[in-house]
KOLNU-95606 format. One record per atom (N, C-alpha, C, CB): x, y, z; residue in one letter. Coordinates in pm, whole numbers, plus 50000, padded with zeros to 5 digits. Atoms other than C-alpha are relative to their C-alpha. Glycine has a CB too. Example, Ala and Ser with C-alpha at 12.3 -4.5 7.8 and 13.67 -1.06 7.14 Angstrom:
# KOLNU-95606
500894988150000A/512304955050780A/500905012050000A/499015000350125A/499184988149994S/513674989450714S/499235010950073S/500415004649858S/
//
This chain:
# KOLNU-95606
499245004650117X/510224853448476X/501254992450043X/500385011949911X/498825006849948X/513424845148660X/499604987750081X/500835009550086X/500515011349922X/511354822348883X/499814987849910X/498655003650069X/500215011150092X/510364801048583X/501334994849946X/499095004349885X/498705003950053X/513894800848442X/500774991550100X/500825012349962X/499295007449895X/515414789548772X/499324986650028X/500075008350130X/500745012449976X/512674763548821X/500304989649893X/498495002750006X/499725009150110X/513274748648478X/501434994750007X/499775007049867X/498605004249991X/517054747848522X/500204990150114X/500905012150019X/499845008749883X/516794731948867X/499334986549980X/499425006850124X/500765012450018X/514284705748752X/500564991149889X/498565003249971X/499605007550119X/515774695648417X/501484997149988X/499575007349880X/498555002250007X/519484696548484X/500564998650140X/500705011549924X/499535002249862X/521084681248793X/501215008750034X/500374985350019X/498874991049973X/524094704448752X/499525013150062X/500785002849871X/500554987549947X/521804733348843X/498984997750110X/499365008049888X/501005003249897X/519804715949115X/500095009250121X/500184985650045X/499834990949885X/521244739749376X/499225012949982X/501485003250020X/500784987950025X/519294767749207X/498594999150058X/499945002849850X/501335001849943X/516164752749360X/499835008650126X/499754985250032X/500064991849878X/517014772349677X/499465013949972X/501385001050064X/500464986750036X/516194804249487X/498545000249953X/500885005749892X/501405000850041X/512704791949398X/499054999550119X/499784988049912X/500835000449881X/511474789749757X/499385013850025X/500814995450122X/500744987649977X/508974815849872X/500815010350077X/498724997150074X/499214990649919X/511264831050135X/501175005849920X/500534993050126X/498884995350080X/514204833049895X/499555010149896X/500704988249931X/500504990950104X/512144849249621X/499525013250060X/498854993549923X/500424987649935X/510704874449869X/501205009050028X/499254996950132X/498784992349972X/514184885249975X/500595005649870X/501064991350073X/499464995650130X/515344886849613X/499145010949938X/500114988149905X/500904989850053X/512274907049516X/500255013450069X/498544995850018X/499714987749925X/513024932349791X/501315006249953X/500064997150152X/498704994950044X/516674935349688X/499915005749859X/501064988850006X/500144995650139X/515744938449320X/499355013749990X/499184989849920X/500704987150007X/513304966949377X/500825011350062X/498654999050071X/499114989849942X/515814985349599X/501045004349897X/500694994550127X/498974997150100X/518484982849329X/499415008249885X/500614986849945X/500664992650108X/516054994649058X/499745014450043X/498674993149960X/500314986649949X/515015024149275X/501255008750006X/499374999150139X/498754992349988X/518585035149350X/500595003349863X/501024992250084X/499484997550135X/519415032548980X/499225011049929X/499984987149918X/500864990850074X/516485054148867X/499905013850064X/498634994149988X/500334987349935X/515905081249129X/500965011549971X/499944997850145X/499124988450024X/519075102449085X/499775006749865X/501454995750008X/500224994450133X/518485106648712X/498595005749987X/500244989349891X/501404995450007X/514715109848751X/499825013650067X/499064989750064X/500104987349928X/515095138049003X/500565011449915X/500754999250135X/499404989850086X/517395157048767X/499105003449882X/501374995449950X/500874997850116X/515035152348472X/498745007650041X/499614986549937X/501214993349953X/511965162748672X/500275014650036X/499424992550120X/499634986149968X/513775193748797X/500165008249872X/501315000450083X/499804992750126X/514755203148442X/498675002849930X/500924992049907X/501334998050058X/511115198948337X/499135008950088X/499314986649980X/500724991849901X/510075220148637X/498704993150044X/499685014049941X/501155008049958X/507755192048743X/499905000050152X/500104985549947X/500074998549856X/507475205349096X/498594998950054X/500605013050042X/501315001149935X/504635198049335X/499515013950040X/500084990850124X/500574987249954X/502395228949375X/499774999350151X/498665003249925X/500105000049854X/502555237949745X/498915009850043X/501365003850065X/501044991249947X/499475251549922X/500585009150107X/498834991750057X/499544990749897X/500045282050137X/499204997450127X/499845014849953X/500655003849875X/499225268550483X/500495008250119X/500224985350027X/499494991849891X/501145294050683X/501224994150067X/498945002250102X/498805006149942X/504155271550748X/501215004049917X/499864984550006X/498804995650071X/507555285350660X/500714988249935X/500965007350096X/499335011850052X/508945250150615X/499354995149871X/499994988950105X/500715004750118X/506255241950359X/500435007749875X/498505001250020X/499694991650116X/507145271150131X/501414997649948X/499825014650035X/498645003350045X/510785259850119X/500004988249902X/500894996750120X/500095012050084X/509565228949932X/499515003149860X/499094989850063X/500464996250134X/508335248449629X/501044995849896X/499735015349992X/499095004350105X/509835233049317X/500524986050017X/501135009349991X/499565013849979X/510565199049471X/499244990749905X/499794995650148X/500665008750098X/509845172749199X/499004990650066X/501034992049923X/500995009549953X/506795150749241X/499914988349902X/498615006950018X/500225012050082X/505475118649076X/501024989050027X/500045003749852X/499105010849960X/508005097249261X/499274986750015X/500695003450129X/500795012249987X/505185072549305X/500044991449875X/498575003450032X/499885007650125X/505545062648939X/501194990550007X/500145009549879X/498805008349987X/509015049549017X/499784989050102X/501225008650040X/500325010249901X/507755031349327X/499244988649933X/499165006050116X/500815010150067X/505175013149114X/500804992649894X/498765006449937X/499185006350104X/507635006648831X/500944989750061X/500795010649923X/499055009149935X/510244991249062X/499274988050060X/500795007350110X/500785010849940X/507564970849241X/499544990049895X/498795005650075X/500565008850103X/505984956948924X/501104992149928X/499195008149899X/498905007050068X/509294948548753X/500564989050089X/501125009849961X/499485009849905X/510594930949063X/499034988450017X/500285006550136X/501015010549983X/507324912149109X/499934991149876X/498625006350028X/500045007750123X/507274901348744X/501174990349990X/500005009249879X/498815008550005X/510764886748786X/499904988150095X/501235008250033X/499905010149895X/510154866649102X/498694993350040X/500595006250120X/501285005749957X/506424859449143X/499524989549899X/498935011250016X/500665009650088X/504414830748999X/498925007649921X/499384988050081X/500894991850081X/502674848448710X/498624993949980X/500645002649866X/501305006650010X/499854822948712X/499155002150125X/500184985149976X/500724997849875X/498854833649063X/498885010049979X/500965004850110X/501164991550024X/495364848349055X/500045013050080X/498734992450033X/499944988049916X/496084872949337X/500925010649940X/500494996250140X/499104990550065X/498904888749136X/499245008849901X/501144992649928X/500814992350096X/496374899248873X/499145010350074X/499104990649916X/500794990649919X/494134914849140X/500845011950044X/499414992850123X/499124989349953X/497034934549284X/500485008849885X/501204994050074X/499544992350116X/498204945148937X/498925009749953X/500404990649885X/501114991150039X/494754959148853X/499945012150091X/498654992450004X/500074989049903X/494764979849171X/501215009149987X/499914994550143X/498784992050006X/498394991149147X/500035008949876X/501234991050002X/499954992550126X/498225001548781X/498815009449987X/500064990449881X/501214991850012X/494635014248792X/500005012050092X/498794991750027X/499964989049904X/494895034949108X/501175009349970X/500094994750145X/498854991950035X/498345046449002X/499725009049881X/501194991149971X/500364992250118X/496935058148668X/499135012150038X/499264991249898X/500864989049953X/494245078948842X/500875010650069X/498904994850098X/499104990749932X/496925094349064X/500925007349904X/500814992750103X/499134993850100X/499175100648764X/499285011449927X/500474989549899X/500794989450066X/496405120348589X/499895012250091X/498604994849963X/500134989049904X/495945141048904X/501315007750010X/499584994650138X/498694993549992X/499685148048933X/500315007849873X/501104989650025X/499714993650129X/499965156348564X/499255013349987X/499634990749883X/500814987850009X/497135181648580X/500505010750097X/498524996850028X/499474990349903X/498595197648893X/501265006849947X/500314993050134X/498754994550052X/501975202048728X/499745008949878X/500984988749964X/500294992750123X/500525213448395X/499315013250029X/499144991549908X/500774988049968X/498135238448552X/500655008550109X/498614996150043X/499284992949894X/500535248648830X/499085004450114X/500695012249941X/500844997249884X/497865246849100X/499814987250080X/498615005949956X/500175011549911X/496795223649379X/498704992449976X/500065004550143X/501305006450022X/493435213049230X/500144986449932X/499115009149917X/499845012550071X/494385186848974X/498684994149955X/500724990250085X/501225007050038X/491755160648893X/498915002950102X/500254984849988X/501104997149907X/488355168949042X/499764987950090X/498715003749923X/500235010849904X/487395148749348X/499004989849947X/499515005850133X/501005009150057X/484405134149161X/500634990649898X/498865008049935X/499365008250102X/486465122048865X/501014990550064X/500705008949895X/499035008549931X/489135108849099X/499294988250067X/500795008250105X/500755010549932X/486555089249300X/499424990049901X/498895006150084X/500555008950104X/484915075348986X/501074990649947X/499395008249884X/498895008150048X/488285063248863X/500394989250099X/501205008849971X/499645009849897X/489145046249192X/498924989350014X/500225007150135X/501105009749989X/485715029949214X/499974990549880X/498655007450011X/499995008450120X/486005017248856X/501054989050010X/500255008649875X/498935009949991X/489345000248908X/499834991050123X/501385007050005X/500295008249883X/488304988449255X/498974989349966X/499495008650115X/501035009550042X/485214971949104X/500604989349909X/498855007449927X/499365009550091X/487314955848829X/500824989750078X/500905007549899X/499175009049920X/489704941249087X/499144990150079X/500885008050096X/500875008649919X/486894927549306X/499284989849913X/498985008450078X/500675009350088X/485024912149014X/500934988749957X/499465007349877X/499025010350034X/488184894048906X/500264990950120X/501325006349952X/499735007749877X/488854883249265X/498894989950027X/500185009450120X/501145008749973X/485364868649308X/499874989249892X/498715008250009X/500115009650109X/485334852048965X/501064989250011X/500105007049867X/498895009749992X/488744835649012X/499874990950121X/501335007350004X/500165008149879X/487754823149358X/499134987849975X/499415008450113X/500905011250029X/485104800549204X/500764987349967X/499085003649886X/499215011650037X/487854777649078X/500614992950120X/501105004149906X/499375005849880X/489004771049437X/499004993950096X/500805010650072X/501035004149905X/485694762249600X/500134985450041X/498625002449942X/499925014249971X/486234724649575X/501424995250031X/499454992149885X/498625003749972X/489954725449655X/500134994250141X/500925012149983X/499835006149867X/490954702149943X/500715009350098X/500804986949987X/499364992049896X/491804719750267X/499505014150010X/501465000349979X/500504986249999X/490024751950180X/498905001450105X/499465004049860X/500964998049891X/488184763950490X/499535014450008X/500624995950132X/500254985649996X/487684800150394X/499115004349885X/501325007749997X/500844994150103X/484964818550206X/500455014449980X/498494999350038X/499474986850031X/486064850250031X/499085011350046X/500255001349852X/500944989749957X/482944868750150X/499905001250152X/498634997249942X/500035000049854X/483684862850518X/500835011450057X/500494986650055X/499304989449930X/484674891850745X/500494994550134X/499085012550021X/499415005549878X/487084880451018X/500265011150103X/501314992849967X/499744990649892X/487544897151356X/501284995950074X/498805000850097X/498765003449929X/491044898651509X/499764997850148X/501045011049980X/500035003449858X/491644885251861X/498924989750035X/499785012650082X/501055009849974X/488664861551823X/500154988249904X/498595006549984X/499735011950079X/489064825751704X/498844996449907X/500304988550091X/501155004650078X/485544818351581X/498985010949971X/499334988750072X/500924989050027X/484034852751531X/500185004949857X/500235011550100X/499964995350138X/483234860451170X/498585002149950X/500764989849909X/501304997050061X/480404873750954X/500114998049849X/499535014550035X/500035001850146X/479554862450601X/499175011549941X/499404985949960X/500674988150055X/478704894650415X/499174996949876X/501035010649967X/500795003950117X/477344876350113X/500075010449888X/498564997850040X/500044990450110X/476194900849845X/500525013850039X/498585001349949X/499484987049955X/477354930250058X/501535000449999X/499485003250141X/498535000749995X/480964918350033X/500665009049896X/500454985649978X/499374992250108X/481754934749697X/500045014950030X/499264997649871X/499934985649967X/480724970349795X/500875002850122X/498615005550024X/499164998349881X/482404965750135X/501474999749961X/499694989250105X/498605001350041X/485654954449971X/500475012249923X/500194987449916X/499654988150077X/485624983849731X/500205012050092X/498925003249894X/499874989249902X/485085007850022X/501334999050073X/498824999750100X/498735002049931X/488094992450200X/501175004749914X/500184985150038X/498894996450090X/490374996949898X/500045015049973X/499884992449869X/500064985650031X/489215031949806X/500255008250127X/498635003749938X/499794993049875X/489125042750171X/501464999950042X/499164994050109X/498585001149968X/492655029850231X/500835008749909X/500454985449990X/499284991850098X/493825047149914X/499965014850038X/499394998149861X/500154985949964X/492455081050021X/500645003250134X/498545003850002X/499404997849869X/493675076850380X/501515002049989X/499694988350094X/498554998450021X/497285072150265X/500285013249931X/500574988249916X/499824987450072X/496885101750030X/499915012050094X/498965001249889X/500144989149903X/495725124150317X/501215000750094X/498724998150081X/498865000449909X/498685112950529X/501265005649937X/500254985850047X/498804995950072X/501215121950262X/500105015249993X/500014994149858X/499914985549995X/501815157650374X/501325005550051X/498915005350084X/498684995949950X/505295158350529X/501054990449944X/500045000150155X/498925008150056X/508665144850417X/500114986750075X/501335007750007X/499855013349943X/508755107250476X/498864995550088X/501244999550077X/501065003049904X/505525107950675X/499194987649963X/499075011850012X/500895010950040X/503415083450473X/500734987149965X/499185004249882X/499355011850056X/506005059850329X/500424989950107X/501215004249920X/499605009649897X/507245044650657X/498814992250055X/500715007350114X/501185007949963X/503725035250779X/499584990349891X/498855009150033X/500295009350110X/503215019950433X/500924987850012X/500195007049862X/499045010949986X/506374999250487X/499634990850117X/501425005550020X/500335008349883X/505324987650836X/498724992049976X/499835008850125X/501245007250033X/501824978450713X/500284988849901X/498945009749943X/499685010150101X/503254960150411X/500774988450062X/500825006349887X/499245010649933X/505684940950633X/499084991450085X/501125006150087X/500975007549918X/502864931050869X/499134991149912X/499125009650081X/500835007750093X/500674919950579X/500814988849935X/499405009149893X/499145010350057X/503634900750434X/500034987750091X/501435005449978X/499985011049903X/503854879850751X/498664992850002X/500355005350142X/501345005949993X/500094874350760X/499654992349872X/498955010950024X/500295007050125X/499854864850392X/500804987149988X/500295009049880X/499175012250002X/502684839950428X/499324989050082X/501425002950056X/500675009849913X/500754822950710X/498684995349940X/499765006150139X/501295004050058X/497344823450540X/500194991549875X/499175012249966X/499745007850119X/498954808350231X/500694986850027X/500835007849905X/499355012449960X/500614779950425X/499044991850084X/501325002850078X/501015008149933X/498194752250523X/500464995250138X/499644988049914X/499475005249873X/500464738950801X/500025010950107X/501424994349980X/499934988949904X/501124772550970X/498605004950036X/500835011549942X/501374995249976X/497484783150930X/499274990850097X/499225001049867X/500675009649911X/496234751251097X/500565000950141X/500164985849945X/499364999349868X/498754754151381X/499565012450077X/501525000049985X/500384987349936X/497804790351452X/498495002250003X/500675011749929X/501474999250004X/494064782951410X/499555011749912X/499435001650143X/500254988950092X/494074807151119X/499314994749875X/501335007149964X/500645004250124X/492104806550795X/501054998249891X/498935010349956X/499065003150107X/493944790850501X/499415004249865X/500334984849999X/500434995550131X/493694807250156X/501084996349899X/499725015549998X/498995004350098X/495514789749869X/500505011649914X/499424989249910X/499404990250092X/497924811449672X/500405013250060X/499075002649893X/499684986849944X/498214840549912X/501475001350039X/499135002750121X/498584999249969X/501794831349991X/500775008049897X/500594986150010X/499324992650106X/502814846049656X/499875015150018X/499434996049864X/500174985749975X/501474879749772X/501175005550079X/498685002650074X/498864995549919X/504394881250014X/501155004749910X/500494988750093X/498964995750094X/506694884449711X/499675013949946X/500144989949884X/500444986750047X/504674913849577X/500235010450109X/498504999749959X/499824990649890X/504744930249920X/501475002650029X/499314994850126X/498564998249981X/508484924249952X/500555009749896X/500744986549992X/499594990850106X/508964941749618X/499555014250032X/499434995549865X/500524986949962X/506774970349742X/500825006150113X/498534998950043X/499184995149888X/508794973250064X/501355004949948X/500214989050106X/498714996050056X/512034974549865X/499935013149924X/500534989249910X/500154987550076X/510795001749630X/499665011650091X/498924998549892X/500324989449903X/509425021149928X/501255004450077X/498934995150099X/498734996649935X/512815019250101X/500845008849908X/500784987250040X/499264991950097X/514425032349784X/499455014149990X/499974993449863X/500634986850004X/511925060949774X/500315007950127X/498494998649982X/499744993249872X/512435068950144X/501385006250003X/499854990150116X/498634994750004X/516145074050078X/500035014349944X/500904990849914X/500044986850065X/515255104349863X/498835008650049X/499914998449849X/501164992649952X/512035114450040X/500155004650145X/498774991549987X/499814995949862X/513395117650392X/500425014750007X/501064991050068X/499804985649986X/513755153150526X/501465004049978X/499545004550139X/500934992950089X/514555174650335X/499814992249871X/500515014449970X/500345008650113X/512795156350053X/500575005349869X/498494998649989X/499544996750134X/514375155549708X/498924997149896X/501274992149967X/501105003550089X/511195141249556X/498794996050083X/500404988649902X/501255004149935X/507545135949655X/499394988449921X/498995011950010X/500645011150071X/505485105149571X/498805004749917X/499544989350098X/501184995250071X/502435125149460X/498834990450014X/500335002049854X/501195008549996X/498975110449416X/500234986949926X/498815007249940X/499715012350074X/500375085149169X/500564989350091X/500985002849886X/499495009649904X/502115068949462X/499054997550115X/501315004550053X/500835001349880X/499825075949757X/498724992249974X/499665013850054X/501245006950030X/496605064349591X/500244985249972X/499315006549880X/499695013950035X/498225032749454X/500454991950122X/501074999549892X/499495007249883X/500035023349776X/498874996750097X/501085008250072X/501155002449912X/496885027449984X/499084989449943X/499235012850023X/500845009950065X/494915007449730X/500574986050010X/499795003649855X/499355013149989X/497454979249738X/499834994250140X/501505001149966X/500175004749861X/497344976950118X/498564995550023X/500385011250101X/501415003649984X/493544976650107X/499654987249927X/499125011249950X/500315011950079X/493414950049836X/500604987450063X/500505001549857X/499405011549932X/495824927050023X/499174996350123X/501465003150041X/500845002549883X/493684930850335X/498714992949959X/499685013250074X/501235006250050X/490594921750131X/500254985649958X/499445008249882X/499685013450051X/492214891649963X/500224990150115X/501245000449910X/499625008949891X/493494877350292X/499055000450120X/501375003350046X/500984999449892X/490494886150510X/500475007650122X/499644986250041X/499474992149889X/492324911950721X/499505014449994X/501544999849999X/500544986550015X/490074941750653X/499965007750132X/498604999449940X/500104993249870X/489444949651021X/501395001950060X/499114991950097X/498644998949947X/493064942851115X/500775011249932X/500744986849983X/499364988950071X/494104968450852X/499755013250074X/499475001049856X/500314988049922X/492394994751070X/500975001450117X/498544999550052X/499064999849887X/494724984951356X/501405003549952X/500024986350072X/498634997750046X/498024983051165X/500135013449928X/500454988749907X/499994987150070X/497065013650959X/499345010850082X/499314998749866X/500644990449911X/495865033151260X/500405014449973X/500324996750142X/499534986550034X/497965063051154X/499185005749885X/501504999749963X/500794995650115X/496135064950821X/498555002550040X/500064989649887X/501384998549953X/492775060350995X/499845013150076X/499604988050090X/500074987849920X/493505088751239X/500055012549911X/501165000450101X/499894988750092X/494525112150956X/498685002149925X/501164997949901X/501254999050074X/491365104350758X/498855004650090X/499654986649936X/501064996349907X/489095107151062X/500095014750040X/500064991250125X/499834985949961X/490575140951153X/499395009349895X/501505003450018X/500594992150107X/489495154350813X/498484999150005X/500524995449862X/501465002049994X/485995139250842X/499395007650117X/499674984950012X/500504993149880X/485525152551196X/500055015149981X/500834995950124X/499844985650021X/486815186951099X/498905005549906X/501395003149942X/501004995550098X/484455189750800X/498614999850061X/500054991149875X/501335001249939X/481375177450990X/499805010650108X/499814986050061X/500094990249892X/482095199751288X/499835014249947X/501244999250089X/500054986350054X/482655230851078X/498665002849931X/501165002449902X/501264998150072X/479535225250864X/498785000350092X/499844989149898X/501165000749910X/477245217851159X/500035010450110X/499934986450062X/499904990649888X/478565241151430X/500775012749965X/500664993350117X/499194988450036X/480855265151247X/501325000650077X/499225012750025X/498775000549922X/483695254851479X/500904988649953X/499694998450150X/499025010250038X/486875235251413X/500484992550123X/501195006449925X/499505008449890X/487925206251636X/501525000950006X/499554985349983X/498544999350009X/491535207651516X/500415013649944X/500554988649910X/499504987250052X/493655238051439X/500094999449848X/501385003350062X/499975002450144X/494055223051092X/499974985049977X/501265006649934X/500035014150037X/493365189750925X/500644998449862X/498534994550000X/499875012049918X/494745164450842X/500805002150129X/500654989149919X/499494999149864X/496085157051188X/501435004950011X/499894986850064X/498604995749990X/499775162651114X/500135015249992X/500844993449890X/499974985450007X/499015199051027X/499555006250133X/499105005149885X/500414995349868X/497325202851366X/501215001450092X/498964990350063X/498814999649916X/500595194851537X/501025010349949X/500654986250007X/499164989250052X/502455218151304X/499535013550053X/499995000049846X/500564987649946X/500105245851419X/500345001750148X/498475000349981X/499614999549858X/501025236751778X/501475003350017X/499684986950068X/498594996249994X/504635244451690X/500974988449997X/500245007750122X/499105011550007X/506005209251656X/500825000549872X/499204986750007X/499175000750121X/508955206251414X/499554988349912X/501504998650036X/500435010450094X/508245185551103X/500634986550029X/500325004249857X/499325012849974X/510875159151188X/499454993150124X/501505002250015X/500545005649876X/509415154351536X/498664993149974X/499845010950107X/501305005850035X/505925148151399X/500194987149922X/499155010149918X/499775011550087X/507215124251135X/500524987950076X/500975003749889X/499385011449929X/509385102851362X/499064994250104X/501325004450067X/500945005249901X/506735100151631X/498894991849933X/499385011550082X/501005007750074X/504205088551373X/500604986849952X/499465008149879X/499335012550036X/506755062851252X/499984990250118X/501455002749955X/499975008449880X/507065049851609X/498624994050028X/500495008150123X/501385004849977X/503285047451651X/499644989249899X/498995011749991X/500295009750104X/502995028951320X/500694986750027X/500435005449865X/499245012249968X/505665003951427X/499324992350114X/501465003650039X/500675006449887X/503864997151756X/498684993549956X/499745010350112X/501275005450050X/500514992251580X/500224987449917X/499275010749917X/499695011950079X/502134967251344X/500324988250090X/501175002849905X/499705010649903X/503484947351639X/498734994650065X/500965005250108X/501295004249942X/500004946851794X/499244991349901X/499155012450039X/500695007750102X/498604933951466X/500584986049986X/500075007249866X/499355013150008X/501154905851448X/499674991650123X/501535001649986X/500335006949875X/500324897051808X/498674992649992X/499955010050115X/501305006550013X/496814887651698X/500134985649950X/499115007949905X/499795013750045X/498324855851550X/499914990150116X/501354998849931X/500025008949882X/498614841451902X/498865002950094X/501305001150076X/501104996449910X/495914860552091X/498664997549930X/500125014950045X/501245003850068X/492974841651947X/499274989650084X/500304994549857X/
//
């Protein structure tokens, strides 16, 4: 909205021509980040007080950790504020005609809604069950399908656009210049699996104060850089990268997400004053997955999101091992609980995972030149 206002003022009145500087992609990305941070800092203090008065605390499972039981009563559903700050900031600074914004909005609002229902039921019933896994999966698949159908339909309008060298059904491989596979009709189910899988992986990681949100920030920052390049024909050609029209605007959405995540981290760092809940974890993971799908970075998401992948794999391995052999590979899954069982302090686990996530993001950015 502000983007259009500034554009009109700069174009139609020479007295305001200097405002054109605020319409550039880099300027709007920075402004989107600042806006979402300000919105977050304005909302969280009051929201925490209100949630505490409503006794909207996250039900804590008894896992045998003394530190975990101290968190009983800590408000949850902080993810609603993350999404609110992100969407408001994006609406102010992004080009609302951008087709990718609609895709991301479907995922953010849809996945967030599924998570909200789960959080609401947990708080209302005062247990850790919430929405059944089947209903939760059906909801995620429904909104994932809606997002992909829109993405594929809107792409048809770009097929004859000059300079377009990318097919939306192509799977790219990092570190290789000319290695790709056209999935064709298998693309849609693959893309949905990426989004839903990423959503659940982030949700599984969200088990300690500040644990999930920093890897989300590092992944979002990495994707921001990659989307800026894929959306710029000159940079894409120079780096021998695939060019996708319109993806540059995604960097504004990601900047808004980073800002709202920073605002959340301020209150979620140890000891947490608020949790994001499923309303945040499911939506954030879905957003990362959808950006990877839109920009053709599905495999690279596995690298930059290695922390989320490890957490999800630990659960899968634990379940398969226990059902087939009756033995557990890890002391407890997800993986961060395994290290808690080994006696590691919560802050030590969290900060080391942050460091690993940062390194994985650097490796992902390095793929821009190692091709």
